[in-house]
PDB file of N, CA, C and O in Angstrom:
ATOM      1  N   MET A   1     102.459  97.418  99.789  1.00  0.00           N
ATOM      2  CA  MET A   1     102.859  96.978 100.870  1.00  0.00           C
ATOM      3  C   MET A   1     102.139  97.633 102.217  1.00  0.00           C
ATOM      4  O   MET A   1     102.612  97.542 103.350  1.00  0.00           O
ATOM      5  N   THR A   2     101.110  98.198 101.930  1.00  0.00           N
ATOM      6  CA  THR A   2      99.921  98.305 102.995  1.00  0.00           C
ATOM      7  C   THR A   2      99.459  97.248 103.552  1.00  0.00           C
ATOM      8  O   THR A   2      99.340  97.156 104.774  1.00  0.00           O
ATOM      9  N   GLU A   3      99.036  96.008 102.450  1.00  0.00           N
ATOM     10  CA  GLU A   3      98.657  94.746 103.019  1.00  0.00           C
ATOM     11  C   GLU A   3      99.486  94.050 103.886  1.00  0.00           C
ATOM     12  O   GLU A   3      99.280  93.242 104.791  1.00  0.00           O
ATOM     13  N   ALA A   4     100.510  94.577 103.375  1.00  0.00           N
ATOM     14  CA  ALA A   4     102.014  93.521 104.190  1.00  0.00           C
ATOM     15  C   ALA A   4     101.743  93.983 105.649  1.00  0.00           C
ATOM     16  O   ALA A   4     101.770  93.251 106.638  1.00  0.00           O
ATOM     17  N   ILE A   5     101.458  95.424 105.620  1.00  0.00           N
ATOM     18  CA  ILE A   5     101.841  95.979 107.245  1.00  0.00           C
ATOM     19  C   ILE A   5     100.558  95.760 108.012  1.00  0.00           C
ATOM     20  O   ILE A   5     100.628  95.789 109.241  1.00  0.00           O
ATOM     21  N   GLN A   6      99.092  95.489 107.275  1.00  0.00           N
ATOM     22  CA  GLN A   6      98.095  95.094 108.004  1.00  0.00           C
ATOM     23  C   GLN A   6      98.858  93.697 108.326  1.00  0.00           C
ATOM     24  O   GLN A   6      99.426  93.701 109.417  1.00  0.00           O
ATOM     25  N   LYS A   7      98.962  92.587 107.621  1.00  0.00           N
ATOM     26  CA  LYS A   7      99.048  91.261 108.098  1.00  0.00           C
ATOM     27  C   LYS A   7     100.022  91.001 109.457  1.00  0.00           C
ATOM     28  O   LYS A   7      99.856  90.274 110.436  1.00  0.00           O
ATOM     29  N   ILE A   8     101.184  91.985 109.052  1.00  0.00           N
ATOM     30  CA  ILE A   8     101.989  91.904 110.112  1.00  0.00           C
ATOM     31  C   ILE A   8     101.532  92.586 111.686  1.00  0.00           C
ATOM     32  O   ILE A   8     101.968  92.170 112.760  1.00  0.00           O
ATOM     33  N   VAL A   9     100.720  93.531 111.542  1.00  0.00           N
ATOM     34  CA  VAL A   9     100.003  94.380 112.563  1.00  0.00           C
ATOM     35  C   VAL A   9      98.990  93.371 113.281  1.00  0.00           C
ATOM     36  O   VAL A   9      98.868  93.336 114.506  1.00  0.00           O
ATOM     37  N   ASP A  10      98.135  92.394 112.226  1.00  0.00           N
ATOM     38  CA  ASP A  10      97.141  91.388 112.725  1.00  0.00           C
ATOM     39  C   ASP A  10      98.118  90.247 113.813  1.00  0.00           C
ATOM     40  O   ASP A  10      97.759  89.843 114.919  1.00  0.00           O
ATOM     41  N   ALA A  11      99.344  89.932 113.134  1.00  0.00           N
ATOM     42  CA  ALA A  11     100.043  88.837 113.554  1.00  0.00           C
ATOM     43  C   ALA A  11     100.495  89.456 115.100  1.00  0.00           C
ATOM     44  O   ALA A  11     100.164  88.824 116.103  1.00  0.00           O
ATOM     45  N   TYR A  12     101.360  90.877 115.229  1.00  0.00           N
ATOM     46  CA  TYR A  12     101.599  91.138 116.397  1.00  0.00           C
ATOM     47  C   TYR A  12     100.435  91.338 117.033  1.00  0.00           C
ATOM     48  O   TYR A  12     100.587  90.887 118.169  1.00  0.00           O
ATOM     49  N   VAL A  13      99.359  91.772 116.907  1.00  0.00           N
ATOM     50  CA  VAL A  13      98.229  91.557 117.891  1.00  0.00           C
ATOM     51  C   VAL A  13      97.616  90.324 118.597  1.00  0.00           C
ATOM     52  O   VAL A  13      97.070  90.167 119.689  1.00  0.00           O
ATOM     53  N   ARG A  14      97.896  89.559 117.624  1.00  0.00           N
ATOM     54  CA  ARG A  14      96.968  88.059 117.988  1.00  0.00           C
ATOM     55  C   ARG A  14      98.429  87.560 118.960  1.00  0.00           C
ATOM     56  O   ARG A  14      98.187  86.759 119.862  1.00  0.00           O
ATOM     57  N   LEU A  15      99.858  88.000 118.793  1.00  0.00           N
ATOM     58  CA  LEU A  15     100.856  87.388 119.669  1.00  0.00           C
ATOM     59  C   LEU A  15     100.653  88.545 120.793  1.00  0.00           C
ATOM     60  O   LEU A  15     101.545  88.178 121.558  1.00  0.00           O
ATOM     61  N   ASN A  16     100.221  89.427 121.273  1.00  0.00           N
ATOM     62  CA  ASN A  16     100.245  90.447 122.020  1.00  0.00           C
ATOM     63  C   ASN A  16     101.244  90.992 122.064  1.00  0.00           C
ATOM     64  O   ASN A  16     101.707  91.053 123.203  1.00  0.00           O
ATOM     65  N   ASN A  17     102.037  91.611 121.019  1.00  0.00           N
ATOM     66  CA  ASN A  17     103.422  91.824 121.108  1.00  0.00           C
ATOM     67  C   ASN A  17     103.281  93.375 120.808  1.00  0.00           C
ATOM     68  O   ASN A  17     103.365  93.881 119.688  1.00  0.00           O
ATOM     69  N   ARG A  18     103.019  94.141 122.175  1.00  0.00           N
ATOM     70  CA  ARG A  18     102.978  95.582 122.090  1.00  0.00           C
ATOM     71  C   ARG A  18     104.249  96.538 121.978  1.00  0.00           C
ATOM     72  O   ARG A  18     104.264  97.769 122.012  1.00  0.00           O
ATOM     73  N   GLN A  19     105.277  95.680 121.839  1.00  0.00           N
ATOM     74  CA  GLN A  19     106.470  96.134 121.907  1.00  0.00           C
ATOM     75  C   GLN A  19     106.967  96.101 120.537  1.00  0.00           C
ATOM     76  O   GLN A  19     107.529  97.078 120.041  1.00  0.00           O
ATOM     77  N   ALA A  20     106.811  95.199 120.019  1.00  0.00           N
ATOM     78  CA  ALA A  20     106.955  95.131 118.136  1.00  0.00           C
ATOM     79  C   ALA A  20     106.073  95.900 117.660  1.00  0.00           C
ATOM     80  O   ALA A  20     106.642  96.510 116.755  1.00  0.00           O
ATOM     81  N   LEU A  21     104.786  96.312 117.744  1.00  0.00           N
ATOM     82  CA  LEU A  21     104.056  97.293 117.326  1.00  0.00           C
ATOM     83  C   LEU A  21     104.732  98.666 117.468  1.00  0.00           C
ATOM     84  O   LEU A  21     105.017  99.425 116.542  1.00  0.00           O
ATOM     85  N   GLU A  22     104.923  98.842 118.655  1.00  0.00           N
ATOM     86  CA  GLU A  22     105.422 100.365 119.315  1.00  0.00           C
ATOM     87  C   GLU A  22     106.917 100.442 118.313  1.00  0.00           C
ATOM     88  O   GLU A  22     107.142 101.430 117.613  1.00  0.00           O
ATOM     89  N   ASP A  23     107.672  99.493 118.363  1.00  0.00           N
ATOM     90  CA  ASP A  23     108.785  99.872 117.162  1.00  0.00           C
ATOM     91  C   ASP A  23     108.720  99.973 116.141  1.00  0.00           C
ATOM     92  O   ASP A  23     109.586 100.553 115.486  1.00  0.00           O
ATOM     93  N   LEU A  24     107.408  99.314 115.509  1.00  0.00           N
ATOM     94  CA  LEU A  24     107.141  99.649 113.753  1.00  0.00           C
ATOM     95  C   LEU A  24     106.660 100.952 113.877  1.00  0.00           C
ATOM     96  O   LEU A  24     107.204 101.806 113.176  1.00  0.00           O
ATOM     97  N   ARG A  25     105.608 101.337 114.739  1.00  0.00           N
ATOM     98  CA  ARG A  25     105.556 102.944 114.688  1.00  0.00           C
ATOM     99  C   ARG A  25     106.418 103.660 114.541  1.00  0.00           C
ATOM    100  O   ARG A  25     106.493 104.516 113.659  1.00  0.00           O
ATOM    101  N   MET A  26     107.190 103.435 115.360  1.00  0.00           N
ATOM    102  CA  MET A  26     108.517 104.287 115.402  1.00  0.00           C
ATOM    103  C   MET A  26     109.316 104.640 114.182  1.00  0.00           C
ATOM    104  O   MET A  26     109.653 105.721 113.699  1.00  0.00           O
ATOM    105  N   HIS A  27     109.530 103.290 113.809  1.00  0.00           N
ATOM    106  CA  HIS A  27     110.154 103.096 112.412  1.00  0.00           C
ATOM    107  C   HIS A  27     109.595 104.138 111.560  1.00  0.00           C
ATOM    108  O   HIS A  27     110.150 105.194 111.259  1.00  0.00           O
ATOM    109  N   ARG A  28     108.270 103.677 111.149  1.00  0.00           N
ATOM    110  CA  ARG A  28     107.492 104.190 110.212  1.00  0.00           C
ATOM    111  C   ARG A  28     107.397 106.157 110.518  1.00  0.00           C
ATOM    112  O   ARG A  28     107.385 107.022 109.642  1.00  0.00           O
ATOM    113  N   GLN A  29     107.354 106.313 111.700  1.00  0.00           N
ATOM    114  CA  GLN A  29     107.642 107.717 112.253  1.00  0.00           C
ATOM    115  C   GLN A  29     108.782 108.530 111.759  1.00  0.00           C
ATOM    116  O   GLN A  29     108.638 109.674 111.327  1.00  0.00           O
ATOM    117  N   ARG A  30     109.961 107.887 111.837  1.00  0.00           N
ATOM    118  CA  ARG A  30     111.189 108.069 111.442  1.00  0.00           C
ATOM    119  C   ARG A  30     111.007 108.446 109.855  1.00  0.00           C
ATOM    120  O   ARG A  30     111.320 109.560 109.435  1.00  0.00           O
ATOM    121  N   LEU A  31     110.502 107.468 109.056  1.00  0.00           N
ATOM    122  CA  LEU A  31     110.681 107.246 107.664  1.00  0.00           C
ATOM    123  C   LEU A  31     109.713 108.624 107.176  1.00  0.00           C
ATOM    124  O   LEU A  31     109.968 109.174 106.105  1.00  0.00           O
ATOM    125  N   ALA A  32     108.820 109.015 107.879  1.00  0.00           N
ATOM    126  CA  ALA A  32     107.814 109.997 107.799  1.00  0.00           C
ATOM    127  C   ALA A  32     108.684 111.643 107.739  1.00  0.00           C
ATOM    128  O   ALA A  32     108.605 112.679 107.078  1.00  0.00           O
ATOM    129  N   MET A  33     109.451 111.133 108.785  1.00  0.00           N
ATOM    130  CA  MET A  33     110.349 112.603 109.142  1.00  0.00           C
ATOM    131  C   MET A  33     111.090 112.703 107.969  1.00  0.00           C
ATOM    132  O   MET A  33     111.042 113.673 107.213  1.00  0.00           O
ATOM    133  N   ASN A  34     111.845 111.611 107.793  1.00  0.00           N
ATOM    134  CA  ASN A  34     112.930 111.701 106.538  1.00  0.00           C
ATOM    135  C   ASN A  34     112.296 112.010 105.288  1.00  0.00           C
ATOM    136  O   ASN A  34     112.966 112.558 104.412  1.00  0.00           O
ATOM    137  N   LEU A  35     111.208 111.755 105.114  1.00  0.00           N
ATOM    138  CA  LEU A  35     110.606 112.053 103.962  1.00  0.00           C
ATOM    139  C   LEU A  35     110.319 113.606 103.630  1.00  0.00           C
ATOM    140  O   LEU A  35     110.599 114.292 102.647  1.00  0.00           O
ATOM    141  N   LYS A  36     109.651 113.888 104.837  1.00  0.00           N
ATOM    142  CA  LYS A  36     109.276 115.527 104.908  1.00  0.00           C
ATOM    143  C   LYS A  36     110.226 116.288 104.991  1.00  0.00           C
ATOM    144  O   LYS A  36     110.017 117.488 104.811  1.00  0.00           O
ATOM    145  N   ALA A  37     111.637 115.789 105.306  1.00  0.00           N
ATOM    146  CA  ALA A  37     112.620 116.832 105.486  1.00  0.00           C
ATOM    147  C   ALA A  37     113.439 116.858 104.241  1.00  0.00           C
ATOM    148  O   ALA A  37     114.333 117.704 104.225  1.00  0.00           O
ATOM    149  N   ARG A  38     113.279 115.950 102.997  1.00  0.00           N
ATOM    150  CA  ARG A  38     113.460 115.859 101.942  1.00  0.00           C
ATOM    151  C   ARG A  38     113.160 117.452 100.967  1.00  0.00           C
ATOM    152  O   ARG A  38     112.059 118.003 100.979  1.00  0.00           O
ATOM    153  N   THR A  39     114.133 117.892 100.329  1.00  0.00           N
ATOM    154  CA  THR A  39     113.439 118.851  99.116  1.00  0.00           C
ATOM    155  C   THR A  39     114.040 118.494  97.739  1.00  0.00           C
ATOM    156  O   THR A  39     115.019 117.794  97.483  1.00  0.00           O
ATOM    157  N   GLY A  40     113.126 119.213  96.852  1.00  0.00           N
ATOM    158  CA  GLY A  40     113.384 119.164  95.451  1.00  0.00           C
ATOM    159  C   GLY A  40     112.732 117.893  94.548  1.00  0.00           C
ATOM    160  O   GLY A  40     112.775 117.767  93.325  1.00  0.00           O
ATOM    161  N   TYR A  41     112.136 117.025  95.505  1.00  0.00           N
ATOM    162  CA  TYR A  41     111.712 115.981  94.869  1.00  0.00           C
ATOM    163  C   TYR A  41     109.952 115.849  95.545  1.00  0.00           C
ATOM    164  O   TYR A  41     109.557 116.238  96.644  1.00  0.00           O
ATOM    165  N   ASP A  42     109.417 115.391  94.803  1.00  0.00           N
ATOM    166  CA  ASP A  42     107.812 115.281  94.955  1.00  0.00           C
ATOM    167  C   ASP A  42     107.674 113.905  95.938  1.00  0.00           C
ATOM    168  O   ASP A  42     107.696 112.853  95.300  1.00  0.00           O
ATOM    169  N   LEU A  43     107.552 113.794  97.212  1.00  0.00           N
ATOM    170  CA  LEU A  43     107.400 112.833  97.906  1.00  0.00           C
ATOM    171  C   LEU A  43     106.137 112.477  98.673  1.00  0.00           C
ATOM    172  O   LEU A  43     106.094 111.784  99.689  1.00  0.00           O
ATOM    173  N   SER A  44     105.184 113.008  98.089  1.00  0.00           N
ATOM    174  CA  SER A  44     103.634 113.088  98.563  1.00  0.00           C
ATOM    175  C   SER A  44     103.299 111.746  98.464  1.00  0.00           C
ATOM    176  O   SER A  44     102.722 111.289  99.450  1.00  0.00           O
ATOM    177  N   LEU A  45     103.522 110.932  97.466  1.00  0.00           N
ATOM    178  CA  LEU A  45     102.719 109.687  97.477  1.00  0.00           C
ATOM    179  C   LEU A  45     103.360 108.637  98.539  1.00  0.00           C
ATOM    180  O   LEU A  45     102.560 107.832  99.015  1.00  0.00           O
ATOM    181  N   PRO A  46     104.481 108.570  98.889  1.00  0.00           N
ATOM    182  CA  PRO A  46     105.252 107.774  99.520  1.00  0.00           C
ATOM    183  C   PRO A  46     105.123 108.281 101.114  1.00  0.00           C
ATOM    184  O   PRO A  46     105.134 107.391 101.964  1.00  0.00           O
ATOM    185  N   LEU A  47     105.020 109.466 101.489  1.00  0.00           N
ATOM    186  CA  LEU A  47     104.589 109.966 102.388  1.00  0.00           C
ATOM    187  C   LEU A  47     103.264 109.780 102.899  1.00  0.00           C
ATOM    188  O   LEU A  47     103.021 109.684 104.101  1.00  0.00           O
ATOM    189  N   PHE A  48     102.178 109.717 101.744  1.00  0.00           N
ATOM    190  CA  PHE A  48     100.855 109.575 102.455  1.00  0.00           C
ATOM    191  C   PHE A  48     101.171 108.003 102.510  1.00  0.00           C
ATOM    192  O   PHE A  48     100.830 107.629 103.631  1.00  0.00           O
ATOM    193  N   GLN A  49     101.638 107.015 101.831  1.00  0.00           N
ATOM    194  CA  GLN A  49     101.524 105.713 102.148  1.00  0.00           C
ATOM    195  C   GLN A  49     102.117 105.080 103.505  1.00  0.00           C
ATOM    196  O   GLN A  49     101.762 104.080 104.129  1.00  0.00           O
ATOM    197  N   VAL A  50     103.110 105.981 103.734  1.00  0.00           N
ATOM    198  CA  VAL A  50     104.026 105.945 105.166  1.00  0.00           C
ATOM    199  C   VAL A  50     103.000 106.467 106.430  1.00  0.00           C
ATOM    200  O   VAL A  50     102.945 105.864 107.502  1.00  0.00           O
ATOM    201  N   GLU A  51     102.327 107.490 106.174  1.00  0.00           N
ATOM    202  CA  GLU A  51     101.304 107.721 107.399  1.00  0.00           C
ATOM    203  C   GLU A  51     100.131 106.964 107.469  1.00  0.00           C
ATOM    204  O   GLU A  51      99.468 106.765 108.487  1.00  0.00           O
ATOM    205  N   HIS A  52      99.883 106.511 106.235  1.00  0.00           N
ATOM    206  CA  HIS A  52      98.856 105.265 106.527  1.00  0.00           C
ATOM    207  C   HIS A  52      99.033 104.189 107.189  1.00  0.00           C
ATOM    208  O   HIS A  52      98.138 103.700 107.878  1.00  0.00           O
ATOM    209  N   GLU A  53     100.114 103.720 107.080  1.00  0.00           N
ATOM    210  CA  GLU A  53     100.766 102.578 107.695  1.00  0.00           C
ATOM    211  C   GLU A  53     100.925 103.013 109.060  1.00  0.00           C
ATOM    212  O   GLU A  53     100.809 102.020 109.778  1.00  0.00           O
ATOM    213  N   ILE A  54     101.143 104.075 109.755  1.00  0.00           N
ATOM    214  CA  ILE A  54     101.300 104.521 110.936  1.00  0.00           C
ATOM    215  C   ILE A  54      99.873 104.523 111.610  1.00  0.00           C
ATOM    216  O   ILE A  54      99.697 104.304 112.809  1.00  0.00           O
ATOM    217  N   ALA A  55      98.928 104.784 110.744  1.00  0.00           N
ATOM    218  CA  ALA A  55      97.382 104.585 111.248  1.00  0.00           C
ATOM    219  C   ALA A  55      97.135 103.549 111.423  1.00  0.00           C
ATOM    220  O   ALA A  55      96.473 103.223 112.407  1.00  0.00           O
ATOM    221  N   ILE A  56      97.705 102.427 110.282  1.00  0.00           N
ATOM    222  CA  ILE A  56      97.124 100.450 110.896  1.00  0.00           C
ATOM    223  C   ILE A  56      97.639 100.444 111.957  1.00  0.00           C
ATOM    224  O   ILE A  56      96.989 100.109 112.947  1.00  0.00           O
ATOM    225  N   VAL A  57      99.090 100.853 112.053  1.00  0.00           N
ATOM    226  CA  VAL A  57      99.933 100.309 113.499  1.00  0.00           C
ATOM    227  C   VAL A  57      99.063 100.883 114.668  1.00  0.00           C
ATOM    228  O   VAL A  57      98.364 100.188 115.405  1.00  0.00           O
ATOM    229  N   GLU A  58      99.194 102.204 114.739  1.00  0.00           N
ATOM    230  CA  GLU A  58      98.005 102.929 115.882  1.00  0.00           C
ATOM    231  C   GLU A  58      96.699 102.045 115.971  1.00  0.00           C
ATOM    232  O   GLU A  58      96.299 101.815 117.112  1.00  0.00           O
ATOM    233  N   THR A  59      96.027 101.552 114.979  1.00  0.00           N
ATOM    234  CA  THR A  59      94.569 101.009 115.172  1.00  0.00           C
ATOM    235  C   THR A  59      95.084  99.418 115.917  1.00  0.00           C
ATOM    236  O   THR A  59      94.395  98.893 116.792  1.00  0.00           O
ATOM    237  N   GLY A  60      96.365  98.804 115.415  1.00  0.00           N
ATOM    238  CA  GLY A  60      96.515  97.818 116.041  1.00  0.00           C
ATOM    239  C   GLY A  60      96.779  97.967 117.553  1.00  0.00           C
ATOM    240  O   GLY A  60      96.248  97.208 118.364  1.00  0.00           O
ATOM    241  N   LEU A  61      97.591  98.936 117.902  1.00  0.00           N
ATOM    242  CA  LEU A  61      97.781  99.322 119.464  1.00  0.00           C
ATOM    243  C   LEU A  61      96.440  99.441 120.121  1.00  0.00           C
ATOM    244  O   LEU A  61      96.222  98.874 121.192  1.00  0.00           O
ATOM    245  N   ASP A  62      95.477 100.211 119.468  1.00  0.00           N
ATOM    246  CA  ASP A  62      94.218 100.346 119.972  1.00  0.00           C
ATOM    247  C   ASP A  62      93.667  99.185 120.437  1.00  0.00           C
ATOM    248  O   ASP A  62      93.354  98.949 121.605  1.00  0.00           O
ATOM    249  N   ARG A  63      93.526  98.260 119.217  1.00  0.00           N
ATOM    250  CA  ARG A  63      93.126  96.823 119.493  1.00  0.00           C
ATOM    251  C   ARG A  63      93.646  95.999 120.575  1.00  0.00           C
ATOM    252  O   ARG A  63      92.977  95.144 121.155  1.00  0.00           O
ATOM    253  N   LEU A  64      95.005  96.318 120.859  1.00  0.00           N
ATOM    254  CA  LEU A  64      95.668  95.645 121.806  1.00  0.00           C
ATOM    255  C   LEU A  64      94.640  96.197 123.438  1.00  0.00           C
ATOM    256  O   LEU A  64      94.080  95.462 124.251  1.00  0.00           O
ATOM    257  N   VAL A  65      94.720  97.626 123.419  1.00  0.00           N
ATOM    258  CA  VAL A  65      94.431  97.939 124.640  1.00  0.00           C
ATOM    259  C   VAL A  65      92.897  97.503 124.838  1.00  0.00           C
ATOM    260  O   VAL A  65      92.395  97.260 125.935  1.00  0.00           O
ATOM    261  N   GLY A  66      92.286  97.448 123.701  1.00  0.00           N
ATOM    262  CA  GLY A  66      90.459  96.989 123.601  1.00  0.00           C
ATOM    263  C   GLY A  66      90.553  95.650 124.371  1.00  0.00           C
ATOM    264  O   GLY A  66      89.892  95.318 125.355  1.00  0.00           O
ATOM    265  N   ALA A  67      91.540  94.931 123.700  1.00  0.00           N
ATOM    266  CA  ALA A  67      91.377  93.437 124.479  1.00  0.00           C
ATOM    267  C   ALA A  67      91.653  93.510 125.846  1.00  0.00           C
ATOM    268  O   ALA A  67      90.797  93.130 126.645  1.00  0.00           O
ATOM    269  N   ALA A  68      92.971  94.044 126.312  1.00  0.00           N
ATOM    270  CA  ALA A  68      93.484  94.212 127.696  1.00  0.00           C
ATOM    271  C   ALA A  68      92.276  94.647 128.455  1.00  0.00           C
ATOM    272  O   ALA A  68      92.219  94.236 129.615  1.00  0.00           O
ATOM    273  N   GLN A  69      91.320  95.380 128.038  1.00  0.00           N
ATOM    274  CA  GLN A  69      90.738  96.033 128.930  1.00  0.00           C
ATOM    275  C   GLN A  69      89.270  94.879 128.816  1.00  0.00           C
ATOM    276  O   GLN A  69      88.711  94.689 129.896  1.00  0.00           O
ATOM    277  N   ALA A  70      88.964  94.504 128.189  1.00  0.00           N
ATOM    278  CA  ALA A  70      87.836  93.208 127.934  1.00  0.00           C
ATOM    279  C   ALA A  70      88.274  92.336 128.871  1.00  0.00           C
ATOM    280  O   ALA A  70      87.457  91.897 129.681  1.00  0.00           O
ATOM    281  N   ALA A  71      89.378  92.010 128.916  1.00  0.00           N
ATOM    282  CA  ALA A  71      90.019  90.845 129.788  1.00  0.00           C
ATOM    283  C   ALA A  71      89.855  90.845 131.069  1.00  0.00           C
ATOM    284  O   ALA A  71      90.347  89.948 131.755  1.00  0.00           O
TER     285      ALA A  71
END
């Protein structure tokens, strides 16, 4: 799934679609909060993956800021 998120983020960056990236980050953050709230199961692997995806989206947002500053 991480490779898919990377491709989605790359597309949003190329399209300069900051709102879509922010929405994607917000969705992933809600997923992380829901996973952290669960008890009785070991959800460390999916939580790690979601947190990694959040980092990918944040990198995409940083790329947008960098491109805007360069222009």
